[in-house]
PDB file of N, CA, C and O in Angstrom:
ATOM      1  N   MET A   1      98.214  83.590 111.994  1.00  0.00           N
ATOM      2  CA  MET A   1      97.300  85.156 111.330  1.00  0.00           C
ATOM      3  C   MET A   1      97.621  86.533 111.761  1.00  0.00           C
ATOM      4  O   MET A   1      97.313  87.160 112.775  1.00  0.00           O
ATOM      5  N   HIS A   2      98.791  87.037 110.022  1.00  0.00           N
ATOM      6  CA  HIS A   2      98.802  88.357 110.799  1.00  0.00           C
ATOM      7  C   HIS A   2      97.887  89.152 109.872  1.00  0.00           C
ATOM      8  O   HIS A   2      97.561  89.015 108.693  1.00  0.00           O
ATOM      9  N   ARG A   3      97.624  89.933 110.718  1.00  0.00           N
ATOM     10  CA  ARG A   3      96.289  91.279 110.261  1.00  0.00           C
ATOM     11  C   ARG A   3      97.282  93.193 110.353  1.00  0.00           C
ATOM     12  O   ARG A   3      97.691  93.715 111.391  1.00  0.00           O
ATOM     13  N   MET A   4      97.366  93.654 109.233  1.00  0.00           N
ATOM     14  CA  MET A   4      97.285  95.062 108.982  1.00  0.00           C
ATOM     15  C   MET A   4      96.534  95.714 108.415  1.00  0.00           C
ATOM     16  O   MET A   4      95.728  95.204 107.637  1.00  0.00           O
ATOM     17  N   ILE A   5      96.593  97.156 108.667  1.00  0.00           N
ATOM     18  CA  ILE A   5      95.519  98.462 108.570  1.00  0.00           C
ATOM     19  C   ILE A   5      96.445  98.983 108.312  1.00  0.00           C
ATOM     20  O   ILE A   5      97.546  99.082 108.854  1.00  0.00           O
ATOM     21  N   ASP A   6      95.541  99.757 106.475  1.00  0.00           N
ATOM     22  CA  ASP A   6      96.838 100.811 106.457  1.00  0.00           C
ATOM     23  C   ASP A   6      95.802 101.875 106.112  1.00  0.00           C
ATOM     24  O   ASP A   6      94.760 101.577 105.529  1.00  0.00           O
ATOM     25  N   VAL A   7      96.163 103.364 106.552  1.00  0.00           N
ATOM     26  CA  VAL A   7      94.786 104.042 107.099  1.00  0.00           C
ATOM     27  C   VAL A   7      96.043 105.156 105.606  1.00  0.00           C
ATOM     28  O   VAL A   7      97.154 104.731 105.291  1.00  0.00           O
ATOM     29  N   GLY A   8      95.562 106.203 105.126  1.00  0.00           N
ATOM     30  CA  GLY A   8      95.368 106.239 103.318  1.00  0.00           C
ATOM     31  C   GLY A   8      96.046 105.607 102.325  1.00  0.00           C
ATOM     32  O   GLY A   8      96.780 105.963 101.403  1.00  0.00           O
ATOM     33  N   CYS A   9      95.602 104.538 102.761  1.00  0.00           N
ATOM     34  CA  CYS A   9      95.913 103.706 101.484  1.00  0.00           C
ATOM     35  C   CYS A   9      96.231 103.840  99.872  1.00  0.00           C
ATOM     36  O   CYS A   9      96.299 103.031  98.946  1.00  0.00           O
ATOM     37  N   GLY A  10      96.400 105.351 100.007  1.00  0.00           N
ATOM     38  CA  GLY A  10      96.108 105.539  98.526  1.00  0.00           C
ATOM     39  C   GLY A  10      95.873 104.365  97.235  1.00  0.00           C
ATOM     40  O   GLY A  10      94.647 104.469  97.203  1.00  0.00           O
ATOM     41  N   TYR A  11      96.096 103.621  96.462  1.00  0.00           N
ATOM     42  CA  TYR A  11      95.826 102.817  95.266  1.00  0.00           C
ATOM     43  C   TYR A  11      96.114 101.022  95.920  1.00  0.00           C
ATOM     44  O   TYR A  11      95.855  99.957  95.359  1.00  0.00           O
ATOM     45  N   GLY A  12      96.698 101.268  97.206  1.00  0.00           N
ATOM     46  CA  GLY A  12      97.437  99.753  97.257  1.00  0.00           C
ATOM     47  C   GLY A  12      98.459  99.080  97.361  1.00  0.00           C
ATOM     48  O   GLY A  12      98.611  97.960  97.849  1.00  0.00           O
ATOM     49  N   GLY A  13      99.481 100.061  96.698  1.00  0.00           N
ATOM     50  CA  GLY A  13     100.229  99.440  95.220  1.00  0.00           C
ATOM     51  C   GLY A  13     101.371  98.810  96.547  1.00  0.00           C
ATOM     52  O   GLY A  13     101.483  97.584  96.561  1.00  0.00           O
ATOM     53  N   LEU A  14     102.057  99.476  97.447  1.00  0.00           N
ATOM     54  CA  LEU A  14     102.819 100.162  98.818  1.00  0.00           C
ATOM     55  C   LEU A  14     101.725  99.271  99.831  1.00  0.00           C
ATOM     56  O   LEU A  14     102.300  98.281 100.282  1.00  0.00           O
ATOM     57  N   THR A  15     100.865  99.341 100.107  1.00  0.00           N
ATOM     58  CA  THR A  15     100.612  97.957 100.465  1.00  0.00           C
ATOM     59  C   THR A  15     100.895  96.579 100.693  1.00  0.00           C
ATOM     60  O   THR A  15     101.564  95.759 101.321  1.00  0.00           O
ATOM     61  N   LYS A  16     100.116  96.756  99.933  1.00  0.00           N
ATOM     62  CA  LYS A  16     100.542  94.799  98.666  1.00  0.00           C
ATOM     63  C   LYS A  16     101.679  94.446  99.041  1.00  0.00           C
ATOM     64  O   LYS A  16     101.617  93.532  99.864  1.00  0.00           O
ATOM     65  N   LEU A  17     103.053  94.891  98.706  1.00  0.00           N
ATOM     66  CA  LEU A  17     104.024  94.767  99.037  1.00  0.00           C
ATOM     67  C   LEU A  17     104.346  94.835 100.591  1.00  0.00           C
ATOM     68  O   LEU A  17     104.736  93.863 101.239  1.00  0.00           O
ATOM     69  N   ILE A  18     104.212  95.633 100.914  1.00  0.00           N
ATOM     70  CA  ILE A  18     104.569  95.399 102.700  1.00  0.00           C
ATOM     71  C   ILE A  18     103.826  94.226 102.895  1.00  0.00           C
ATOM     72  O   ILE A  18     104.383  93.325 103.522  1.00  0.00           O
ATOM     73  N   ALA A  19     102.883  94.082 102.560  1.00  0.00           N
ATOM     74  CA  ALA A  19     101.615  92.409 103.267  1.00  0.00           C
ATOM     75  C   ALA A  19     102.600  91.530 102.672  1.00  0.00           C
ATOM     76  O   ALA A  19     102.929  90.592 103.399  1.00  0.00           O
ATOM     77  N   ASP A  20     103.209  91.597 101.423  1.00  0.00           N
ATOM     78  CA  ASP A  20     103.548  90.612 100.483  1.00  0.00           C
ATOM     79  C   ASP A  20     105.350  89.924 101.594  1.00  0.00           C
ATOM     80  O   ASP A  20     105.539  88.827 102.120  1.00  0.00           O
ATOM     81  N   TYR A  21     106.073  90.891 101.544  1.00  0.00           N
ATOM     82  CA  TYR A  21     107.414  90.941 101.922  1.00  0.00           C
ATOM     83  C   TYR A  21     106.638  90.012 103.098  1.00  0.00           C
ATOM     84  O   TYR A  21     106.774  88.791 103.181  1.00  0.00           O
ATOM     85  N   LEU A  22     105.637  90.987 104.161  1.00  0.00           N
ATOM     86  CA  LEU A  22     106.482  90.549 105.623  1.00  0.00           C
ATOM     87  C   LEU A  22     105.152  89.083 105.404  1.00  0.00           C
ATOM     88  O   LEU A  22     104.838  88.814 106.563  1.00  0.00           O
ATOM     89  N   GLY A  23     104.429  88.241 104.545  1.00  0.00           N
ATOM     90  CA  GLY A  23     104.167  87.331 104.978  1.00  0.00           C
ATOM     91  C   GLY A  23     102.302  87.181 105.461  1.00  0.00           C
ATOM     92  O   GLY A  23     101.597  86.204 105.713  1.00  0.00           O
ATOM     93  N   ILE A  24     101.955  89.122 105.404  1.00  0.00           N
ATOM     94  CA  ILE A  24     100.229  89.195 106.413  1.00  0.00           C
ATOM     95  C   ILE A  24      99.286  88.612 105.578  1.00  0.00           C
ATOM     96  O   ILE A  24      99.447  88.586 104.358  1.00  0.00           O
ATOM     97  N   THR A  25      98.073  88.023 106.273  1.00  0.00           N
ATOM     98  CA  THR A  25      97.621  87.294 106.128  1.00  0.00           C
ATOM     99  C   THR A  25      95.741  88.399 105.296  1.00  0.00           C
ATOM    100  O   THR A  25      94.991  88.233 104.335  1.00  0.00           O
ATOM    101  N   GLU A  26      95.844  89.286 106.326  1.00  0.00           N
ATOM    102  CA  GLU A  26      94.604  89.604 106.534  1.00  0.00           C
ATOM    103  C   GLU A  26      95.210  91.569 106.683  1.00  0.00           C
ATOM    104  O   GLU A  26      95.928  92.106 107.526  1.00  0.00           O
ATOM    105  N   VAL A  27      94.367  92.249 105.208  1.00  0.00           N
ATOM    106  CA  VAL A  27      94.455  93.710 105.918  1.00  0.00           C
ATOM    107  C   VAL A  27      94.026  94.328 105.114  1.00  0.00           C
ATOM    108  O   VAL A  27      93.983  94.354 103.884  1.00  0.00           O
ATOM    109  N   VAL A  28      93.454  95.227 106.499  1.00  0.00           N
ATOM    110  CA  VAL A  28      92.608  96.486 105.992  1.00  0.00           C
ATOM    111  C   VAL A  28      93.146  97.686 105.858  1.00  0.00           C
ATOM    112  O   VAL A  28      94.157  98.142 106.392  1.00  0.00           O
ATOM    113  N   VAL A  29      91.896  98.501 104.594  1.00  0.00           N
ATOM    114  CA  VAL A  29      92.309  99.791 103.558  1.00  0.00           C
ATOM    115  C   VAL A  29      91.713 101.217 104.302  1.00  0.00           C
ATOM    116  O   VAL A  29      90.524 100.933 104.445  1.00  0.00           O
ATOM    117  N   ILE A  30      91.865 102.316 104.740  1.00  0.00           N
ATOM    118  CA  ILE A  30      91.023 103.151 104.471  1.00  0.00           C
ATOM    119  C   ILE A  30      91.608 103.883 103.034  1.00  0.00           C
ATOM    120  O   ILE A  30      92.698 103.603 102.535  1.00  0.00           O
ATOM    121  N   ASP A  31      91.030 104.480 102.705  1.00  0.00           N
ATOM    122  CA  ASP A  31      90.579 105.978 102.565  1.00  0.00           C
ATOM    123  C   ASP A  31      89.512 106.374 102.799  1.00  0.00           C
ATOM    124  O   ASP A  31      88.437 105.847 103.086  1.00  0.00           O
ATOM    125  N   PHE A  32      90.111 108.060 102.562  1.00  0.00           N
ATOM    126  CA  PHE A  32      88.528 108.696 102.642  1.00  0.00           C
ATOM    127  C   PHE A  32      88.819 108.442 100.786  1.00  0.00           C
ATOM    128  O   PHE A  32      87.822 109.150 100.927  1.00  0.00           O
ATOM    129  N   GLU A  33      89.118 108.195  99.402  1.00  0.00           N
ATOM    130  CA  GLU A  33      87.841 108.242  98.405  1.00  0.00           C
ATOM    131  C   GLU A  33      88.122 106.991  97.980  1.00  0.00           C
ATOM    132  O   GLU A  33      89.247 106.535  97.777  1.00  0.00           O
ATOM    133  N   ASP A  34      86.256 106.005  97.742  1.00  0.00           N
ATOM    134  CA  ASP A  34      86.277 105.359  97.414  1.00  0.00           C
ATOM    135  C   ASP A  34      86.999 104.363  96.508  1.00  0.00           C
ATOM    136  O   ASP A  34      87.175 103.148  96.593  1.00  0.00           O
ATOM    137  N   LEU A  35      87.427 105.463  95.442  1.00  0.00           N
ATOM    138  CA  LEU A  35      87.813 105.058  94.473  1.00  0.00           C
ATOM    139  C   LEU A  35      88.907 104.396  95.079  1.00  0.00           C
ATOM    140  O   LEU A  35      88.628 103.226  94.816  1.00  0.00           O
ATOM    141  N   ARG A  36      89.598 104.377  95.494  1.00  0.00           N
ATOM    142  CA  ARG A  36      90.725 104.132  95.299  1.00  0.00           C
ATOM    143  C   ARG A  36      91.141 102.561  96.874  1.00  0.00           C
ATOM    144  O   ARG A  36      91.944 101.633  96.976  1.00  0.00           O
ATOM    145  N   VAL A  37      90.145 103.073  97.636  1.00  0.00           N
ATOM    146  CA  VAL A  37      89.843 101.383  98.307  1.00  0.00           C
ATOM    147  C   VAL A  37      89.555 100.643  97.249  1.00  0.00           C
ATOM    148  O   VAL A  37      90.523  99.907  97.062  1.00  0.00           O
ATOM    149  N   LYS A  38      88.408 100.375  96.146  1.00  0.00           N
ATOM    150  CA  LYS A  38      88.300  99.612  95.605  1.00  0.00           C
ATOM    151  C   LYS A  38      89.165  99.496  94.549  1.00  0.00           C
ATOM    152  O   LYS A  38      88.970  98.558  93.776  1.00  0.00           O
ATOM    153  N   ASN A  39      90.198 100.341  94.322  1.00  0.00           N
ATOM    154  CA  ASN A  39      91.307  99.867  93.538  1.00  0.00           C
ATOM    155  C   ASN A  39      92.400  99.353  94.418  1.00  0.00           C
ATOM    156  O   ASN A  39      93.348  98.788  93.874  1.00  0.00           O
ATOM    157  N   SER A  40      92.374  99.490  95.762  1.00  0.00           N
ATOM    158  CA  SER A  40      93.373  98.831  96.589  1.00  0.00           C
ATOM    159  C   SER A  40      92.940  96.836  97.100  1.00  0.00           C
ATOM    160  O   SER A  40      93.591  96.010  97.739  1.00  0.00           O
ATOM    161  N   GLU A  41      90.890  96.734  96.081  1.00  0.00           N
ATOM    162  CA  GLU A  41      90.722  95.807  97.242  1.00  0.00           C
ATOM    163  C   GLU A  41      90.829  94.824  95.798  1.00  0.00           C
ATOM    164  O   GLU A  41      90.753  93.596  95.754  1.00  0.00           O
ATOM    165  N   GLU A  42      91.048  95.860  94.551  1.00  0.00           N
ATOM    166  CA  GLU A  42      92.094  93.786  93.679  1.00  0.00           C
ATOM    167  C   GLU A  42      92.942  94.064  93.604  1.00  0.00           C
ATOM    168  O   GLU A  42      93.133  93.525  92.513  1.00  0.00           O
ATOM    169  N   LYS A  43      94.068  94.635  93.863  1.00  0.00           N
ATOM    170  CA  LYS A  43      95.355  94.702  94.320  1.00  0.00           C
ATOM    171  C   LYS A  43      95.548  93.305  95.266  1.00  0.00           C
ATOM    172  O   LYS A  43      96.091  92.242  94.966  1.00  0.00           O
ATOM    173  N   ILE A  44      94.780  93.797  96.740  1.00  0.00           N
ATOM    174  CA  ILE A  44      94.802  92.397  97.254  1.00  0.00           C
ATOM    175  C   ILE A  44      93.846  92.004  98.123  1.00  0.00           C
ATOM    176  O   ILE A  44      92.722  92.160  97.647  1.00  0.00           O
ATOM    177  N   ILE A  45      93.868  91.215 100.043  1.00  0.00           N
ATOM    178  CA  ILE A  45      92.859  90.444  99.477  1.00  0.00           C
ATOM    179  C   ILE A  45      92.392  91.611 101.311  1.00  0.00           C
ATOM    180  O   ILE A  45      93.216  92.086 102.093  1.00  0.00           O
ATOM    181  N   ILE A  46      91.652  91.652 101.351  1.00  0.00           N
ATOM    182  CA  ILE A  46      89.993  93.014 101.900  1.00  0.00           C
ATOM    183  C   ILE A  46      89.643  92.324 103.267  1.00  0.00           C
ATOM    184  O   ILE A  46      88.791  91.436 103.273  1.00  0.00           O
ATOM    185  N   SER A  47      90.138  92.623 104.176  1.00  0.00           N
ATOM    186  CA  SER A  47      88.819  91.811 105.397  1.00  0.00           C
ATOM    187  C   SER A  47      88.734  93.307 105.809  1.00  0.00           C
ATOM    188  O   SER A  47      89.615  94.133 106.047  1.00  0.00           O
ATOM    189  N   ARG A  48      86.881  93.403 105.814  1.00  0.00           N
ATOM    190  CA  ARG A  48      85.434  93.876 106.587  1.00  0.00           C
ATOM    191  C   ARG A  48      85.549  92.732 107.672  1.00  0.00           C
ATOM    192  O   ARG A  48      84.686  92.618 108.543  1.00  0.00           O
TER     193      ARG A  48
END
């Protein structure tokens, strides 16, 4: 299993692109704005 953490994930578009390209199966995102994290969760699989 590959894991990735993205600090300052924004809306998750780049995070998803990188995770898909590298075959990463578990992604944790962190951002100061809850709305951005929520939008990221809709794009990528989130592990908490």
